[in-house]
N, C-alpha and C positions, 0 to 999 in steps of 0.2 A: 544696769540693767540687770531687776533680779535676772535666777535662771531657778527653773522648776524641776522638779522632777513627780509626777503625780500616778495613783493608778491603783489595781487592789489585785491580788493574786493568790494563789494553791493556801497562806496559811492566811490571808483575812476574809477571803470567801469562797463561799461554797460553790461549787459545779457549774449550778444553776443560774448564778449570778456572775460567773464570769464569762457561760455561754451566750448569756443577754448582750453582755458590754463588746464581745469579743468584735473586733474588724479585721474580716477577712482581706484577701489581700487584692482583690477588686474595690472594693470599695473603699483602701485605703488613699487613692490619690484625688479623690472629693473629699472624703476626710479630714486631709490634710489642709487643703486649699481653703474649707469651709472654717478649720479651726484659726489659722493662720490670717483667717480677714477677721479675726475678733478684733473688737478696739483693744489697743494695745499689747496685742501678740506680737511679737516681732519675727519668730523662729520656732519652728515646729516641730518633732520629728513622735510618729508614732509604733510602736510595738508594741505587738497584738500575737501572743502566741496561746499553746493552751492552758498554761498554767499562767498568765498574765497579761493584763492589758495596762499601757502605760502613755503617759503624754510627756515629753520635754518639751519644753517651752522657755522661751527667753523671752518676758513681759517689761514694758513698760511700768514707770509705780505708778502706784493706784489700781491698776491690771492684777493683780497677783491673785485674785480671784476666777479670774475669766476664764482660766484649765476647767474647774471643776465646774462651773455653769454652762461651758460648750460640752462637758458628758453631762452632766441631767437633761440640759435640754435635746440631744441625740437619741439619748433614749429614752425622751418625752416622759421623765422621773421629773415628781416637785424636788426642788430645789434642797438636799441636805440629804435627800433618803439613801444615796449612796456612800452617806461621812461616814459611818461606822466601821463600811470595809475600806474606805482607801486609806493609803498611807499617802503623805506628803513631803519633801525635798526641798528645802529652798539652797541656794548657795553652795558652800563646800560642801555640806553634807548631799546634796544632790549630784554634785560631780562624782562624790564616792559612791556613789545606788550605782551610777552608770560605769562603773569601773567593777562594781561588786556584778552587776546584772554579767557584763560582757566577760568576765573570768569564769562566771555560774557560779557564783558565794551565794547570789540570789535564787540556784534553783532547785527545785526541788531533788533534783539529784546534783549534789553537790560537783562541780569540777566537770560538768557533761559540757561535750563539747557541740552542741546541735545549739546550744545558744547562740555563740557567735557568730556562727553564719545567720541568723533572727534579724541580728542587731547589725549584719552588716547589708541585711537584703532593705531591714526600717531606715537606715543610712541612704544608701541609692533610693528608694524612694522617693524620702524626703528632698533631694537631691535634683532628684529629674520633677519633683512637683516645685523649684524654687524656693524655698519655706525654710534651708538652713543658710546664715550668713556665716564671717570668719569665726564669730567665737564658737558655737558650736558642731560646725566642722571640725574647727580644733579638738576639742573635745572630743569626738567620734572616732579620729585620727588615734588620739592621747589613747583612748579607750583597743582600740584595736591591738595598740602599742604594749601595753600594759597587760593584755590577757596571754600576749605570745609570753611575755617574758614570765608570768606567772607559772605558764605550763611547762617553762623552759626550768626553773628554778627553784620549783617545787617539785612535789608528788601529787598535787592534788588532782591531775589529768595521768595519774597512774591506774589501769584498769579503770576506768571510771564505770559507776553501774549504771547500765543506761534505763529509760522507761521502760525499753524492750525487752533487755535482761532480767529487769524487775517482774516484769509479766508473763514471761517464762517458767522464772524463777516460782512463781505463784501458781502457776499452773504444776508444776511438781511437785511444787508443796500439796495444794487441796486437791488436787484429781485423781491423775491414773497415770499410766507409765505409758510417757510420750512416744514409744515403739510400738503402741495396741494404740493408737487414736489417731483422729482426721483431725487437723486443725486447716477451718478457714481464716484468711486473714482477707480483710476489708479494706483497700487503698493500696498507694503504690509508693508512699512518700519512704521520709530516711526511717521512723519508727516501724515501719514495717519492713524495708527492705535490711532493717539490724534484728527485727525478727527471726526475720526469715532466715537469715546465719544462725542465731542461736539454737532455731527448733533445727534447723540440721547439724549441728554441733551434737545435741541431745540423743540425734536419729530417731526422729519424728516418721511413723509409717507413710502420712499421708500428706500431703499440702494440696491446698487450692487456693488462690489469689483472686479476689474479685476488683475491678477498676471498671471506672468509667473509659479510661480508654484500655483495650483490652491488651494491646501489643506493648501498653507499659506495664502490667500486670505479668505478660508473657517473658520482657527481659528477665521481672523477677525468674521467673520460676523455671527456666530454659535450663539452665545450670544444675539445677537440681531435681529436674524432674520431677516437679508438680507439674498442674495445669491451670490455666485462667479462663477466668468467663468477667464478662459483662453484669454490669451491676443489676441490669434489667433480668439477668438469670437466676438471681442469687434466692425467690423461691423456689426455683427446680433443686439447684442443690443444698442447701441449708439444712435438710434431713440430714446431709451428710456427715455433718459436722459434730464431732465431739464439742471442739472446740473451737468457739471465733474470737477472734484481737480485732478491731476495728480502731481504724484511726484516719480518718480521714476529713478533708477544709469543707464538708457539706454542712448548711445552715439549717437545714432539717434532719430528722434521725430516718437513718436507713432502715435500719431494720426496728418493726413496731410487733407489738403485742400480738395480733393475730396472726399477722406471718409466721411468730414463733411459734404458737400456737398450732397452729397447723404442721408446722415441722415437728413436733416436740410427740405429734399423734400420729404423724406416719415413724416416728423413730419408736413406737411404744412403749412411752417412757423414760427411756431413755436418757437418764441427765445428760445436761448443755452445759458447761461452763463460758461466760461469756463477759468479753474483757473490754470495755470500753472508753480509749484512751484518748478520744476527742475531746472537744470543746470547741464550737457547741457539741452535745452528745448526738452519737450517731448511733443509738440502740434506746429504744421508747424506754424512759425511766419504769414509767407501768411493767416491763418484762419481768421484772423483779417478784411480781407477786404471782408470777407462774409456778406450778407445780415442778416442781424435776431443773428449775435451771437458778441454775448460782450467777449472778450477775457484779461484778465488779466494774467501779469509775474508776478514774486514775487519781483522787483522791483517797480510795482504799488501799492504794498502792503504799501508805505514808508511812505507817510501822515496819515495813521492808525498808524502806530507806533510810528513817532514821539511824538504824545501828552500825549501817555502813558509813554516814556521816561523824558519826562517834566516832568511828576507827581511823579517820582522818583530820583528828582536833590540830593535831601540832603545821601539818600542811596548812589549815584555815587560818594558823596565825603569821605562821610566815605571809602569807601570801596578802594578808591584810597589811602589812609592813610595806611591802613592796605598796599597793596601792595608795597610803597614806604616805608614804613620799610622793609619790606620782599625783596624789590631789595637790598638795601645797605646791608643786610643780606649775600645775597646769594655772591652778589660783592666782600666783607670781606674772603667770606670763596674760593672763586674764585683766589684772590691775594696771600693769604699766600699758596693755591698749588698749585702755580706757583713759589712762593717765596722758597717753600721746595724740589724742583725739585734737584737744586744745593747741599744741603742739602745732598739730596739722593743719590749724586751722589760720593758726597766727599765721604760721609761713606762707601757704596761700593765699593771704590777706596782702600779705608784705608784698609777696613777687606780683599779683595783681596792679599795689600801689608803684612798686618800681618800672611796670612795662608801662602804666601808665606815661611817669615822670620821664622818663627813657623818651618814645610819643615823642612829648614836647618838646625835650630839648632838640631833638630830632628835628621835628618842626621847625626850630627856630634856628638852626644851624641850615636851612635847607632856603631859607628867605633871607639869609644872609646876615644874620647877625653874628656879631663878635663870639667868637667859640670860647673864649675866659665867659663871658656872659652865660652861655649857657649851660658852662660847667657848673659856674655859682649859681644857677636856677635849679640845677638837677640835684649840688649837693645840699643848699638852703630845702628845699621844697620834697627831698624824698626823707631829707632829716625831720622834718616839723612831721611828715604824714606819719610817718613809724611812732615816734615818740611821744605825739598827740594823744591817745588813747594811756597808754601808760601813766602820764606825766596828770593827765584827768585824776585818774584812778587815786594816783598817790595822794596827789592833793585833797582830797577825800579821806583817802584815811588818815593824813597827818590831821586835818578836822574832826574827826569823830573819836580818833585817837585809839586807831585798830595799829595796835602794837603787832598783832601776828604780821598782819598783812607786810608793815613796814620793815620788819627782821625777815619775812619771806623774800622783800622785791632787794634787801642789802644782798643775801644769799644769792640770788639768780642774775642781779647785775655786776657786785665785786664791786672793791672799791678803785676802780679805774685805774688798777695799776698791774692785772691782769699780764701778762705777754700774749 
């Protein structure tokens, strides 16, 4: 049963397309159920982050295009509309891709640790939706073990440059002294929490965290002396911010151009630096046309990230060697599991035939038949039932000159002299 990894990411698709295709946490369970219900799809998992949306599926022969068709239909796109942005891996290449994603080799930030947690969340969601069976569940378990080993045995996870760190470094390079700046952070997830830490380390003058749940934002800023606000209060506080960093899971923009225009009017044209790390985007792209606004999206961080990647090329090679070995081991397990199915079926049939004949022999004894007669019936009937199908198939093979099957039978049944 072919394994397929299909998706698009920051290297193949612009943020405008990624945000359209993204599937948030609330939408994932029904999306999984729908994907798994497509004809020919046996297993399904969905991984959707700010940088990627990927489908992992096991499909029956002939249904290899089912994931693409589902993705186009879900996004109300004509067939083929996404093809130039999609990558597709099958078989061993799909296994390798899963391992590379879990270890951070496919991330915008090489070796970033957040992706492993996101893969685990996707795995838990698929398990809860009952869209995983033994083969893909084993694949994900192996992926977690590979990620742990890569982090333990290579330097790829040493001081990883996170998206949050890169954003703060961009602030320092492109704007002003953080010690004289007010930074407004929107959201309260891992990325914002990391940004808070980096900003504090660099001596930021003032921090404001806005979040849908104020208590969550308050927990972030309490240790550092900032203050928390609700998203609804953003218009009243936006003008205070020299720098805005946003990373939420909102499906709609949180900051639009009119709101920012009013904030700029209140700031008397003092410039604002906006960094939008969200997919879908939190800040209306039209804001880039406003005077005195400098807007960066997550894609704009790529140049700074690439320089860090080049400095860790040796670690990449070490990680890939570990991954290659584990890919072969998983594929060997999968082949063994697939070939074990005929044996399990044959054994189940043999046991059913044994139980049937044994029940008849016991019935004979219960009716006073001679024990030797019952034993003879048991031995002869069971032998006949077990040998019937193999005998028919071997007779057909002999008539058709099927040398491969005859040789396999000789190897399988031996020559009758085995101990």
